[in-house]
mmCIF file of the C-alpha atoms, coordinates in Angstrom:
data_MODEL
# 
_entry.id   MODEL 
# 
loop_
_atom_site.group_PDB 
_atom_site.id 
_atom_site.type_symbol 
_atom_site.label_atom_id 
_atom_site.label_alt_id 
_atom_site.label_comp_id 
_atom_site.label_asym_id 
_atom_site.label_entity_id 
_atom_site.label_seq_id 
_atom_site.pdbx_PDB_ins_code 
_atom_site.Cartn_x 
_atom_site.Cartn_y 
_atom_site.Cartn_z 
_atom_site.occupancy 
_atom_site.B_iso_or_equiv 
_atom_site.pdbx_formal_charge 
_atom_site.auth_seq_id 
_atom_site.auth_comp_id 
_atom_site.auth_asym_id 
_atom_site.auth_atom_id 
_atom_site.pdbx_PDB_model_num 
ATOM 1   C CA . UNK A 1 1   ? 6.762   -11.810 6.481   1.00 0.00 ? 1   UNK A CA 1 
ATOM 2   C CA . UNK A 1 2   ? 8.484   -13.095 9.540   1.00 0.00 ? 2   UNK A CA 1 
ATOM 3   C CA . UNK A 1 3   ? 8.592   -17.116 7.971   1.00 0.00 ? 3   UNK A CA 1 
ATOM 4   C CA . UNK A 1 4   ? 10.859  -15.315 4.976   1.00 0.00 ? 4   UNK A CA 1 
ATOM 5   C CA . UNK A 1 5   ? 13.773  -13.479 7.480   1.00 0.00 ? 5   UNK A CA 1 
ATOM 6   C CA . UNK A 1 6   ? 11.651  -9.850  8.049   1.00 0.00 ? 6   UNK A CA 1 
ATOM 7   C CA . UNK A 1 7   ? 11.746  -9.128  11.616  1.00 0.00 ? 7   UNK A CA 1 
ATOM 8   C CA . UNK A 1 8   ? 11.540  -5.646  12.256  1.00 0.00 ? 8   UNK A CA 1 
ATOM 9   C CA . UNK A 1 9   ? 8.037   -4.622  11.687  1.00 0.00 ? 9   UNK A CA 1 
ATOM 10  C CA . UNK A 1 10  ? 6.873   -0.598  11.736  1.00 0.00 ? 10  UNK A CA 1 
ATOM 11  C CA . UNK A 1 11  ? 2.819   -0.115  11.490  1.00 0.00 ? 11  UNK A CA 1 
ATOM 12  C CA . UNK A 1 12  ? 1.210   3.766   10.370  1.00 0.00 ? 12  UNK A CA 1 
ATOM 13  C CA . UNK A 1 13  ? -2.375  3.997   9.700   1.00 0.00 ? 13  UNK A CA 1 
ATOM 14  C CA . UNK A 1 14  ? -5.265  6.478   9.736   1.00 0.00 ? 14  UNK A CA 1 
ATOM 15  C CA . UNK A 1 15  ? -7.038  4.916   12.286  1.00 0.00 ? 15  UNK A CA 1 
ATOM 16  C CA . UNK A 1 16  ? -6.732  4.201   15.562  1.00 0.00 ? 16  UNK A CA 1 
ATOM 17  C CA . UNK A 1 17  ? -8.666  1.098   15.736  1.00 0.00 ? 17  UNK A CA 1 
ATOM 18  C CA . UNK A 1 18  ? -7.112  -0.247  13.284  1.00 0.00 ? 18  UNK A CA 1 
ATOM 19  C CA . UNK A 1 19  ? -4.090  0.414   15.013  1.00 0.00 ? 19  UNK A CA 1 
ATOM 20  C CA . UNK A 1 20  ? -5.070  -0.714  18.049  1.00 0.00 ? 20  UNK A CA 1 
ATOM 21  C CA . UNK A 1 21  ? -6.118  -4.354  16.257  1.00 0.00 ? 21  UNK A CA 1 
ATOM 22  C CA . UNK A 1 22  ? -2.012  -4.220  15.051  1.00 0.00 ? 22  UNK A CA 1 
ATOM 23  C CA . UNK A 1 23  ? -0.863  -4.117  18.823  1.00 0.00 ? 23  UNK A CA 1 
ATOM 24  C CA . UNK A 1 24  ? -3.211  -6.895  19.482  1.00 0.00 ? 24  UNK A CA 1 
ATOM 25  C CA . UNK A 1 25  ? -1.083  -8.639  17.096  1.00 0.00 ? 25  UNK A CA 1 
ATOM 26  C CA . UNK A 1 26  ? 2.240   -7.918  18.916  1.00 0.00 ? 26  UNK A CA 1 
ATOM 27  C CA . UNK A 1 27  ? 4.414   -8.050  16.414  1.00 0.00 ? 27  UNK A CA 1 
ATOM 28  C CA . UNK A 1 28  ? 5.140   -3.938  15.393  1.00 0.00 ? 28  UNK A CA 1 
ATOM 29  C CA . UNK A 1 29  ? 8.090   -2.441  17.205  1.00 0.00 ? 29  UNK A CA 1 
ATOM 30  C CA . UNK A 1 30  ? 6.364   0.602   15.788  1.00 0.00 ? 30  UNK A CA 1 
ATOM 31  C CA . UNK A 1 31  ? 3.352   1.998   15.509  1.00 0.00 ? 31  UNK A CA 1 
ATOM 32  C CA . UNK A 1 32  ? 2.109   5.791   14.114  1.00 0.00 ? 32  UNK A CA 1 
ATOM 33  C CA . UNK A 1 33  ? -1.118  7.247   13.433  1.00 0.00 ? 33  UNK A CA 1 
ATOM 34  C CA . UNK A 1 34  ? -0.895  9.287   10.284  1.00 0.00 ? 34  UNK A CA 1 
ATOM 35  C CA . UNK A 1 35  ? -2.973  10.426  7.611   1.00 0.00 ? 35  UNK A CA 1 
ATOM 36  C CA . UNK A 1 36  ? -0.645  10.448  4.274   1.00 0.00 ? 36  UNK A CA 1 
ATOM 37  C CA . UNK A 1 37  ? -1.400  12.401  1.161   1.00 0.00 ? 37  UNK A CA 1 
ATOM 38  C CA . UNK A 1 38  ? 0.850   14.236  -0.784  1.00 0.00 ? 38  UNK A CA 1 
ATOM 39  C CA . UNK A 1 39  ? 1.240   17.737  1.228   1.00 0.00 ? 39  UNK A CA 1 
ATOM 40  C CA . UNK A 1 40  ? 1.934   15.283  4.364   1.00 0.00 ? 40  UNK A CA 1 
ATOM 41  C CA . UNK A 1 41  ? 4.989   12.646  3.867   1.00 0.00 ? 41  UNK A CA 1 
ATOM 42  C CA . UNK A 1 42  ? 5.771   9.805   6.022   1.00 0.00 ? 42  UNK A CA 1 
ATOM 43  C CA . UNK A 1 43  ? 7.868   10.965  9.370   1.00 0.00 ? 43  UNK A CA 1 
ATOM 44  C CA . UNK A 1 44  ? 10.384  8.623   7.954   1.00 0.00 ? 44  UNK A CA 1 
ATOM 45  C CA . UNK A 1 45  ? 13.774  9.152   6.875   1.00 0.00 ? 45  UNK A CA 1 
ATOM 46  C CA . UNK A 1 46  ? 14.569  7.981   3.286   1.00 0.00 ? 46  UNK A CA 1 
ATOM 47  C CA . UNK A 1 47  ? 15.282  4.355   2.195   1.00 0.00 ? 47  UNK A CA 1 
ATOM 48  C CA . UNK A 1 48  ? 14.471  3.505   5.998   1.00 0.00 ? 48  UNK A CA 1 
ATOM 49  C CA . UNK A 1 49  ? 12.804  0.404   4.846   1.00 0.00 ? 49  UNK A CA 1 
ATOM 50  C CA . UNK A 1 50  ? 12.819  -3.138  2.360   1.00 0.00 ? 50  UNK A CA 1 
ATOM 51  C CA . UNK A 1 51  ? 9.520   -3.974  2.466   1.00 0.00 ? 51  UNK A CA 1 
ATOM 52  C CA . UNK A 1 52  ? 6.574   -0.896  2.058   1.00 0.00 ? 52  UNK A CA 1 
ATOM 53  C CA . UNK A 1 53  ? 3.183   -2.443  1.674   1.00 0.00 ? 53  UNK A CA 1 
ATOM 54  C CA . UNK A 1 54  ? -0.211  -0.890  1.834   1.00 0.00 ? 54  UNK A CA 1 
ATOM 55  C CA . UNK A 1 55  ? -3.005  -3.406  1.447   1.00 0.00 ? 55  UNK A CA 1 
ATOM 56  C CA . UNK A 1 56  ? -6.679  -2.166  0.870   1.00 0.00 ? 56  UNK A CA 1 
ATOM 57  C CA . UNK A 1 57  ? -5.506  1.874   1.141   1.00 0.00 ? 57  UNK A CA 1 
ATOM 58  C CA . UNK A 1 58  ? -4.914  2.398   -2.459  1.00 0.00 ? 58  UNK A CA 1 
ATOM 59  C CA . UNK A 1 59  ? -8.914  3.437   -3.194  1.00 0.00 ? 59  UNK A CA 1 
ATOM 60  C CA . UNK A 1 60  ? -11.281 5.758   -3.851  1.00 0.00 ? 60  UNK A CA 1 
ATOM 61  C CA . UNK A 1 61  ? -11.853 7.722   -0.580  1.00 0.00 ? 61  UNK A CA 1 
ATOM 62  C CA . UNK A 1 62  ? -9.064  6.409   1.243   1.00 0.00 ? 62  UNK A CA 1 
ATOM 63  C CA . UNK A 1 63  ? -5.128  7.219   0.037   1.00 0.00 ? 63  UNK A CA 1 
ATOM 64  C CA . UNK A 1 64  ? -4.683  9.402   -2.703  1.00 0.00 ? 64  UNK A CA 1 
ATOM 65  C CA . UNK A 1 65  ? -4.071  8.394   -6.307  1.00 0.00 ? 65  UNK A CA 1 
ATOM 66  C CA . UNK A 1 66  ? 0.165   10.299  -6.136  1.00 0.00 ? 66  UNK A CA 1 
ATOM 67  C CA . UNK A 1 67  ? 1.697   9.142   -2.758  1.00 0.00 ? 67  UNK A CA 1 
ATOM 68  C CA . UNK A 1 68  ? 3.825   6.430   -4.561  1.00 0.00 ? 68  UNK A CA 1 
ATOM 69  C CA . UNK A 1 69  ? 6.066   8.298   -4.739  1.00 0.00 ? 69  UNK A CA 1 
ATOM 70  C CA . UNK A 1 70  ? 6.332   8.932   -1.226  1.00 0.00 ? 70  UNK A CA 1 
ATOM 71  C CA . UNK A 1 71  ? 6.231   4.662   -0.841  1.00 0.00 ? 71  UNK A CA 1 
ATOM 72  C CA . UNK A 1 72  ? 9.343   5.289   -3.626  1.00 0.00 ? 72  UNK A CA 1 
ATOM 73  C CA . UNK A 1 73  ? 11.545  7.827   -0.628  1.00 0.00 ? 73  UNK A CA 1 
ATOM 74  C CA . UNK A 1 74  ? 11.088  5.219   2.174   1.00 0.00 ? 74  UNK A CA 1 
ATOM 75  C CA . UNK A 1 75  ? 11.952  2.509   0.862   1.00 0.00 ? 75  UNK A CA 1 
ATOM 76  C CA . UNK A 1 76  ? 15.967  1.500   0.384   1.00 0.00 ? 76  UNK A CA 1 
ATOM 77  C CA . UNK A 1 77  ? 17.204  1.055   -3.249  1.00 0.00 ? 77  UNK A CA 1 
ATOM 78  C CA . UNK A 1 78  ? 16.632  -2.104  -4.559  1.00 0.00 ? 78  UNK A CA 1 
ATOM 79  C CA . UNK A 1 79  ? 13.972  -2.202  -1.879  1.00 0.00 ? 79  UNK A CA 1 
ATOM 80  C CA . UNK A 1 80  ? 10.105  -3.665  -2.352  1.00 0.00 ? 80  UNK A CA 1 
ATOM 81  C CA . UNK A 1 81  ? 7.030   -2.411  -2.871  1.00 0.00 ? 81  UNK A CA 1 
ATOM 82  C CA . UNK A 1 82  ? 3.603   -3.897  -2.026  1.00 0.00 ? 82  UNK A CA 1 
ATOM 83  C CA . UNK A 1 83  ? 0.138   -2.781  -2.700  1.00 0.00 ? 83  UNK A CA 1 
ATOM 84  C CA . UNK A 1 84  ? -3.254  -3.838  -3.844  1.00 0.00 ? 84  UNK A CA 1 
ATOM 85  C CA . UNK A 1 85  ? -6.419  -2.382  -5.424  1.00 0.00 ? 85  UNK A CA 1 
ATOM 86  C CA . UNK A 1 86  ? -9.417  -3.634  -6.605  1.00 0.00 ? 86  UNK A CA 1 
ATOM 87  C CA . UNK A 1 87  ? -9.364  -4.280  -9.867  1.00 0.00 ? 87  UNK A CA 1 
ATOM 88  C CA . UNK A 1 88  ? -12.543 -2.281  -11.325 1.00 0.00 ? 88  UNK A CA 1 
ATOM 89  C CA . UNK A 1 89  ? -12.369 0.875   -13.031 1.00 0.00 ? 89  UNK A CA 1 
ATOM 90  C CA . UNK A 1 90  ? -12.174 4.181   -11.793 1.00 0.00 ? 90  UNK A CA 1 
ATOM 91  C CA . UNK A 1 91  ? -10.878 7.490   -11.987 1.00 0.00 ? 91  UNK A CA 1 
ATOM 92  C CA . UNK A 1 92  ? -8.945  7.210   -8.988  1.00 0.00 ? 92  UNK A CA 1 
ATOM 93  C CA . UNK A 1 93  ? -7.998  3.726   -10.470 1.00 0.00 ? 93  UNK A CA 1 
ATOM 94  C CA . UNK A 1 94  ? -6.641  5.447   -13.816 1.00 0.00 ? 94  UNK A CA 1 
ATOM 95  C CA . UNK A 1 95  ? -4.460  8.242   -11.841 1.00 0.00 ? 95  UNK A CA 1 
ATOM 96  C CA . UNK A 1 96  ? -2.876  5.620   -9.873  1.00 0.00 ? 96  UNK A CA 1 
ATOM 97  C CA . UNK A 1 97  ? -2.335  3.587   -13.082 1.00 0.00 ? 97  UNK A CA 1 
ATOM 98  C CA . UNK A 1 98  ? -0.998  6.112   -14.544 1.00 0.00 ? 98  UNK A CA 1 
ATOM 99  C CA . UNK A 1 99  ? 1.399   6.742   -11.944 1.00 0.00 ? 99  UNK A CA 1 
ATOM 100 C CA . UNK A 1 100 ? 2.657   3.217   -11.578 1.00 0.00 ? 100 UNK A CA 1 
ATOM 101 C CA . UNK A 1 101 ? 3.446   3.791   -15.257 1.00 0.00 ? 101 UNK A CA 1 
ATOM 102 C CA . UNK A 1 102 ? 5.057   6.992   -15.039 1.00 0.00 ? 102 UNK A CA 1 
ATOM 103 C CA . UNK A 1 103 ? 8.370   5.330   -11.957 1.00 0.00 ? 103 UNK A CA 1 
ATOM 104 C CA . UNK A 1 104 ? 8.879   2.455   -14.664 1.00 0.00 ? 104 UNK A CA 1 
ATOM 105 C CA . UNK A 1 105 ? 8.964   4.550   -17.444 1.00 0.00 ? 105 UNK A CA 1 
ATOM 106 C CA . UNK A 1 106 ? 11.302  7.228   -15.109 1.00 0.00 ? 106 UNK A CA 1 
ATOM 107 C CA . UNK A 1 107 ? 13.308  4.437   -14.231 1.00 0.00 ? 107 UNK A CA 1 
ATOM 108 C CA . UNK A 1 108 ? 12.330  4.305   -10.078 1.00 0.00 ? 108 UNK A CA 1 
ATOM 109 C CA . UNK A 1 109 ? 10.921  0.968   -9.926  1.00 0.00 ? 109 UNK A CA 1 
ATOM 110 C CA . UNK A 1 110 ? 10.180  -1.700  -11.855 1.00 0.00 ? 110 UNK A CA 1 
ATOM 111 C CA . UNK A 1 111 ? 7.427   -4.932  -11.531 1.00 0.00 ? 111 UNK A CA 1 
ATOM 112 C CA . UNK A 1 112 ? 8.182   -8.272  -10.423 1.00 0.00 ? 112 UNK A CA 1 
ATOM 113 C CA . UNK A 1 113 ? 4.769   -8.783  -10.509 1.00 0.00 ? 113 UNK A CA 1 
ATOM 114 C CA . UNK A 1 114 ? 1.689   -8.128  -11.241 1.00 0.00 ? 114 UNK A CA 1 
ATOM 115 C CA . UNK A 1 115 ? -1.708  -11.043 -9.839  1.00 0.00 ? 115 UNK A CA 1 
ATOM 116 C CA . UNK A 1 116 ? -5.204  -10.755 -10.745 1.00 0.00 ? 116 UNK A CA 1 
ATOM 117 C CA . UNK A 1 117 ? -6.663  -11.812 -8.136  1.00 0.00 ? 117 UNK A CA 1 
ATOM 118 C CA . UNK A 1 118 ? -10.932 -13.075 -7.754  1.00 0.00 ? 118 UNK A CA 1 
ATOM 119 C CA . UNK A 1 119 ? -12.749 -12.854 -5.107  1.00 0.00 ? 119 UNK A CA 1 
ATOM 120 C CA . UNK A 1 120 ? -10.143 -10.541 -3.428  1.00 0.00 ? 120 UNK A CA 1 
ATOM 121 C CA . UNK A 1 121 ? -12.371 -9.120  -0.579  1.00 0.00 ? 121 UNK A CA 1 
ATOM 122 C CA . UNK A 1 122 ? -15.625 -7.918  0.045   1.00 0.00 ? 122 UNK A CA 1 
ATOM 123 C CA . UNK A 1 123 ? -17.463 -5.167  -1.192  1.00 0.00 ? 123 UNK A CA 1 
ATOM 124 C CA . UNK A 1 124 ? -18.250 -2.055  0.246   1.00 0.00 ? 124 UNK A CA 1 
ATOM 125 C CA . UNK A 1 125 ? -20.954 -0.232  0.173   1.00 0.00 ? 125 UNK A CA 1 
ATOM 126 C CA . UNK A 1 126 ? -22.447 3.217   1.665   1.00 0.00 ? 126 UNK A CA 1 
ATOM 127 C CA . UNK A 1 127 ? -25.134 0.850   4.167   1.00 0.00 ? 127 UNK A CA 1 
ATOM 128 C CA . UNK A 1 128 ? -21.595 -1.858  4.899   1.00 0.00 ? 128 UNK A CA 1 
ATOM 129 C CA . UNK A 1 129 ? -20.277 -5.029  4.052   1.00 0.00 ? 129 UNK A CA 1 
ATOM 130 C CA . UNK A 1 130 ? -21.575 -6.890  1.176   1.00 0.00 ? 130 UNK A CA 1 
ATOM 131 C CA . UNK A 1 131 ? -21.772 -10.524 1.256   1.00 0.00 ? 131 UNK A CA 1 
ATOM 132 C CA . UNK A 1 132 ? -20.380 -10.354 -2.250  1.00 0.00 ? 132 UNK A CA 1 
ATOM 133 C CA . UNK A 1 133 ? -16.825 -10.079 -3.441  1.00 0.00 ? 133 UNK A CA 1 
ATOM 134 C CA . UNK A 1 134 ? -15.053 -7.503  -5.850  1.00 0.00 ? 134 UNK A CA 1 
ATOM 135 C CA . UNK A 1 135 ? -11.579 -8.421  -7.395  1.00 0.00 ? 135 UNK A CA 1 
ATOM 136 C CA . UNK A 1 136 ? -8.597  -7.327  -7.079  1.00 0.00 ? 136 UNK A CA 1 
ATOM 137 C CA . UNK A 1 137 ? -4.553  -7.016  -7.976  1.00 0.00 ? 137 UNK A CA 1 
ATOM 138 C CA . UNK A 1 138 ? -1.333  -7.194  -5.847  1.00 0.00 ? 138 UNK A CA 1 
ATOM 139 C CA . UNK A 1 139 ? 1.634   -5.724  -7.335  1.00 0.00 ? 139 UNK A CA 1 
ATOM 140 C CA . UNK A 1 140 ? 4.540   -5.698  -6.192  1.00 0.00 ? 140 UNK A CA 1 
ATOM 141 C CA . UNK A 1 141 ? 7.736   -3.435  -7.235  1.00 0.00 ? 141 UNK A CA 1 
ATOM 142 C CA . UNK A 1 142 ? 11.329  -2.935  -6.801  1.00 0.00 ? 142 UNK A CA 1 
ATOM 143 C CA . UNK A 1 143 ? 12.854  0.267   -6.339  1.00 0.00 ? 143 UNK A CA 1 
ATOM 144 C CA . UNK A 1 144 ? 15.868  0.691   -8.244  1.00 0.00 ? 144 UNK A CA 1 
# 
C-alpha cells in the first residue's frame, strides 16, 4: 500500500495481541482496540478513509455479517473497501453475500474485483491451526 502512495495507516482490532504485532511494524499512526458489532459502530468520523480493509475478520465467530454498512460509513465517496472471506459455504457466508449484493442493488457501492484464491489460508480447527489450507475470496468494492 505504501508503494501505491498510501501514507496514513490506522489499525483497529479486537485483539490486544494483534495490536501489539501491528505496533511492532512501525507503520501505523494510530491503533485502537475495538470490538465492532452492528450495535457498536466504529469510533471514526464518517468519510474518514480512502481505503478500508478487513482481512480474516469476516468469518463465522469473528465479525458479524451485517457490519458492511459501517465499513461504507467510514469510507470516503469514491474510496475502496477490500475484504477477504473463506470460500466454503455457511449460513454466515450466505448472509454476508446477501448483504454485499444488497449494497450493490441499492447503489451504495460497486464491485471492482472479486478473485477466488486457492490455498488462501491455513484452516482453523477446534484444536488449533491445521496443516490444510482453505480456499478464499479477495474482493474490492468502490463506494459511490
